[in-house]
Structure formats: structure tokens, C-alpha cells
MIVEX-365048 format. One record per residue (C-alpha): residue number from 1; x, y, z. Coordinates in nm, 2 decimals. Layout:
% residues N
ATOM   n      u      v      w
ATOM NUM      X      Y      Z
...
//
This chain:
% residues 204
ATOM   n      u      v      w
ATOM   1  -2.14  -8.09  17.89
ATOM   2  -1.88  -8.34  17.78
ATOM   3  -1.85  -8.62  17.53
ATOM   4  -1.83  -8.99  17.64
ATOM   5  -1.45  -8.98  17.62
ATOM   6  -1.44  -8.68  17.86
ATOM   7  -1.36  -8.42  17.60
ATOM   8  -1.56  -8.10  17.56
ATOM   9  -1.75  -8.08  17.23
ATOM  10  -1.68  -7.77  17.02
ATOM  11  -1.93  -7.49  17.04
ATOM  12  -2.17  -7.48  16.75
ATOM  13  -2.15  -7.15  16.56
ATOM  14  -2.46  -6.93  16.57
ATOM  15  -2.69  -6.99  16.27
ATOM  16  -2.61  -6.74  16.00
ATOM  17  -2.97  -6.65  15.94
ATOM  18  -3.02  -6.56  16.30
ATOM  19  -2.71  -6.34  16.31
ATOM  20  -2.82  -6.16  15.99
ATOM  21  -3.17  -6.10  16.11
ATOM  22  -3.05  -5.98  16.45
ATOM  23  -2.80  -5.74  16.29
ATOM  24  -3.02  -5.60  16.01
ATOM  25  -3.33  -5.55  16.22
ATOM  26  -3.16  -5.40  16.53
ATOM  27  -3.37  -5.11  16.67
ATOM  28  -3.17  -4.81  16.55
ATOM  29  -3.16  -4.93  16.19
ATOM  30  -3.53  -5.01  16.19
ATOM  31  -3.62  -4.68  16.34
ATOM  32  -3.40  -4.50  16.09
ATOM  33  -3.57  -4.67  15.80
ATOM  34  -3.92  -4.58  15.94
ATOM  35  -3.82  -4.22  16.00
ATOM  36  -3.71  -4.19  15.63
ATOM  37  -3.97  -4.40  15.46
ATOM  38  -4.30  -4.31  15.64
ATOM  39  -4.29  -3.93  15.59
ATOM  40  -4.17  -3.98  15.23
ATOM  41  -4.45  -4.23  15.14
ATOM  42  -4.71  -4.02  15.32
ATOM  43  -4.62  -3.68  15.16
ATOM  44  -4.42  -3.77  14.85
ATOM  45  -4.21  -3.45  14.88
ATOM  46  -3.84  -3.38  14.90
ATOM  47  -3.90  -3.18  15.22
ATOM  48  -4.05  -3.48  15.39
ATOM  49  -3.77  -3.70  15.28
ATOM  50  -3.51  -3.45  15.41
ATOM  51  -3.69  -3.43  15.74
ATOM  52  -3.67  -3.81  15.77
ATOM  53  -3.31  -3.83  15.67
ATOM  54  -3.22  -3.56  15.93
ATOM  55  -3.41  -3.74  16.20
ATOM  56  -3.26  -4.07  16.12
ATOM  57  -2.90  -3.93  16.12
ATOM  58  -2.96  -3.73  16.44
ATOM  59  -3.15  -3.99  16.65
ATOM  60  -3.02  -4.32  16.51
ATOM  61  -2.69  -4.24  16.35
ATOM  62  -2.54  -4.07  16.65
ATOM  63  -2.67  -4.32  16.90
ATOM  64  -2.56  -4.63  16.70
ATOM  65  -2.22  -4.47  16.63
ATOM  66  -2.17  -4.39  17.00
ATOM  67  -2.26  -4.74  17.11
ATOM  68  -2.04  -4.90  16.85
ATOM  69  -1.74  -4.69  16.95
ATOM  70  -1.80  -4.77  17.32
ATOM  71  -1.83  -5.14  17.24
ATOM  72  -1.50  -5.14  17.05
ATOM  73  -1.33  -4.97  17.34
ATOM  74  -1.46  -5.23  17.58
ATOM  75  -1.68  -4.99  17.78
ATOM  76  -1.98  -5.19  17.66
ATOM  77  -1.98  -5.57  17.59
ATOM  78  -2.13  -5.53  17.24
ATOM  79  -2.33  -5.29  17.03
ATOM  80  -2.66  -5.47  17.13
ATOM  81  -2.58  -5.36  17.49
ATOM  82  -2.64  -5.72  17.61
ATOM  83  -2.55  -5.64  17.98
ATOM  84  -2.87  -5.51  18.13
ATOM  85  -2.69  -5.28  18.38
ATOM  86  -2.54  -5.09  18.08
ATOM  87  -2.88  -5.01  17.92
ATOM  88  -2.99  -4.73  18.15
ATOM  89  -2.72  -4.47  18.05
ATOM  90  -2.75  -4.57  17.69
ATOM  91  -3.12  -4.53  17.68
ATOM  92  -3.09  -4.20  17.87
ATOM  93  -2.86  -4.06  17.60
ATOM  94  -3.11  -4.19  17.33
ATOM  95  -3.39  -4.02  17.52
ATOM  96  -3.22  -3.69  17.51
ATOM  97  -3.14  -3.71  17.14
ATOM  98  -3.50  -3.81  17.06
ATOM  99  -3.65  -3.54  17.28
ATOM 100  -3.42  -3.27  17.12
ATOM 101  -3.52  -3.37  16.76
ATOM 102  -3.88  -3.40  16.85
ATOM 103  -3.88  -3.05  16.99
ATOM 104  -3.72  -2.92  16.66
ATOM 105  -3.98  -3.12  16.45
ATOM 106  -4.26  -2.96  16.65
ATOM 107  -4.12  -2.61  16.65
ATOM 108  -4.07  -2.61  16.27
ATOM 109  -4.39  -2.81  16.19
ATOM 110  -4.21  -3.12  16.05
ATOM 111  -4.40  -3.43  15.93
ATOM 112  -4.65  -3.57  16.18
ATOM 113  -4.51  -3.92  16.11
ATOM 114  -4.18  -3.81  16.27
ATOM 115  -4.37  -3.67  16.56
ATOM 116  -4.55  -4.00  16.61
ATOM 117  -4.24  -4.22  16.57
ATOM 118  -4.03  -4.01  16.81
ATOM 119  -4.30  -3.98  17.07
ATOM 120  -4.34  -4.36  17.06
ATOM 121  -3.96  -4.39  17.09
ATOM 122  -3.95  -4.17  17.40
ATOM 123  -4.20  -4.41  17.56
ATOM 124  -3.99  -4.71  17.46
ATOM 125  -3.67  -4.55  17.59
ATOM 126  -3.83  -4.47  17.93
ATOM 127  -3.95  -4.83  17.97
ATOM 128  -3.62  -4.98  17.88
ATOM 129  -3.43  -4.74  18.11
ATOM 130  -3.66  -4.83  18.40
ATOM 131  -3.70  -5.20  18.35
ATOM 132  -3.36  -5.31  18.21
ATOM 133  -3.15  -5.28  18.53
ATOM 134  -3.37  -5.56  18.67
ATOM 135  -3.50  -5.75  18.37
ATOM 136  -3.36  -5.76  18.02
ATOM 137  -3.68  -5.68  17.82
ATOM 138  -3.62  -5.73  17.45
ATOM 139  -3.56  -5.41  17.25
ATOM 140  -3.56  -5.61  16.93
ATOM 141  -3.90  -5.75  17.03
ATOM 142  -4.03  -5.40  17.12
ATOM 143  -3.92  -5.26  16.79
ATOM 144  -4.06  -5.55  16.59
ATOM 145  -4.39  -5.53  16.77
ATOM 146  -4.41  -5.16  16.73
ATOM 147  -4.32  -5.17  16.36
ATOM 148  -4.57  -5.46  16.30
ATOM 149  -4.84  -5.23  16.45
ATOM 150  -4.73  -4.90  16.28
ATOM 151  -4.69  -5.02  15.92
ATOM 152  -5.05  -5.13  15.88
ATOM 153  -5.16  -4.80  16.03
ATOM 154  -4.95  -4.62  15.77
ATOM 155  -4.99  -4.85  15.47
ATOM 156  -5.30  -5.05  15.53
ATOM 157  -5.31  -5.42  15.46
ATOM 158  -4.97  -5.41  15.29
ATOM 159  -4.81  -5.33  15.63
ATOM 160  -4.92  -5.67  15.75
ATOM 161  -4.65  -5.83  15.53
ATOM 162  -4.40  -5.72  15.80
ATOM 163  -4.55  -5.95  16.06
ATOM 164  -4.37  -6.27  15.95
ATOM 165  -4.04  -6.07  15.95
ATOM 166  -4.11  -5.95  16.30
ATOM 167  -4.17  -6.30  16.42
ATOM 168  -3.86  -6.43  16.25
ATOM 169  -3.64  -6.16  16.41
ATOM 170  -3.78  -6.24  16.76
ATOM 171  -3.71  -6.61  16.70
ATOM 172  -3.35  -6.52  16.59
ATOM 173  -3.29  -6.35  16.92
ATOM 174  -3.41  -6.66  17.11
ATOM 175  -3.19  -6.89  16.89
ATOM 176  -2.89  -6.67  16.97
ATOM 177  -2.96  -6.69  17.34
ATOM 178  -2.99  -6.32  17.37
ATOM 179  -3.34  -6.33  17.54
ATOM 180  -3.59  -6.57  17.70
ATOM 181  -3.93  -6.61  17.55
ATOM 182  -4.10  -6.40  17.83
ATOM 183  -3.86  -6.11  17.75
ATOM 184  -3.94  -6.13  17.38
ATOM 185  -4.31  -6.16  17.43
ATOM 186  -4.31  -5.87  17.68
ATOM 187  -4.11  -5.65  17.45
ATOM 188  -4.33  -5.74  17.15
ATOM 189  -4.65  -5.68  17.33
ATOM 190  -4.54  -5.35  17.46
ATOM 191  -4.44  -5.25  17.11
ATOM 192  -4.77  -5.35  16.96
ATOM 193  -4.99  -5.19  17.23
ATOM 194  -4.80  -4.88  17.33
ATOM 195  -4.57  -4.79  17.04
ATOM 196  -4.85  -4.86  16.79
ATOM 197  -5.10  -4.68  17.00
ATOM 198  -4.89  -4.38  17.07
ATOM 199  -4.80  -4.35  16.70
ATOM 200  -5.17  -4.37  16.60
ATOM 201  -5.25  -4.09  16.85
ATOM 202  -4.96  -3.86  16.76
ATOM 203  -4.95  -3.91  16.38
ATOM 204  -5.32  -3.97  16.33
//
């Protein structure tokens, strides 16, 4: 698109609010927060807190650090893994990390909240790995939908306060041009139905 004088107008910078929401509520950070907060609020013990911290560092810390390093080296386009063809190997690695810690959690009778979250995450990883090479389903949407379903299960009506945040994050991804509305709706719906459902079954 050009101006009337034939020049190209400068690109508008992405809205700061959209960038902040997209970065703060990316899936590894949200999952890490859930892994720490849900067991601690449910049990109120140091042991539950330590289990959550260990799970967050193993599953989310390692995967996020790996993706960040690969993005900086140019192997990946960015830490959101925007190119859909790159998502399958990333999700396969995440799948292995999640499965390994889930096995440890089950073997040593860790908090059921961690079992629920990691089981739900395995389902999400499998879907993203299968679908992403052909269609860029929104991982942000999936995580927001799942969290919006999980928090009311864990905290009752107070958990519904997250719903406007989830909607705002999905809107931010559309504003940034990262996803289409169908990709966001599909990801969010999957998160609500399957992640929320799996968490309820595994942790309930």
C-alpha cells in the first residue's frame, strides 16, 4: 500500500499492550505459574510448593530456555515458534520433558494438581505437534482456554476472574497478526474442553 505521492507509509509499531500481554502470558510462563500456584494453594505445604517449583523449572524452564537459545541462533524465527513447520520438533521435545516429570510425579506420589496439569499438557503437545505442520492452531489460545477452565475448577468462582484476561490475550495475538480468529477460537475451544476436562479427571 502506498501514499498518494507514491511513497510507502511507515509501518505502525505493534501496540505495546498487545506485545506485553503476548509475552507475559505465553504458554510456558502460564503453565509454570499454574504448576507452582495450584499445588501450593491446594495443600498449603512447603512440600507441595517445592514439587511445583521443580515441575516448573524442569518442564517450562528447560523448554523456554532451549527455544530462546535456538531463536537467538537463528534456528527458529522467534521464541513463539511462529513458523508452523518448526513446531513439531519443539512440541516433541516438550512432550518428552512433560512425560518424564509426570512419571516422576506419579512414582513419588507428588501433588495431584501437577498430575492433572501435566496430563493435560501432554494432550496439548500431541495436538499441536499433529496439527501445526498444516494449520497454525494458537498455543496462546489453547493455554488461555485451558487456564480459564482450570482455575474455576481449582478456586471456584474466583477463578472466573481470569476469563477477561484470557480474552484480552487472544485479542492481542490477533492484533499482532500472529493468528487468525479461527486459529484462536479453535485453540481456545480445545483448551476449555480438553485441557479443562483432562485436568478435572486427573486432579479431581
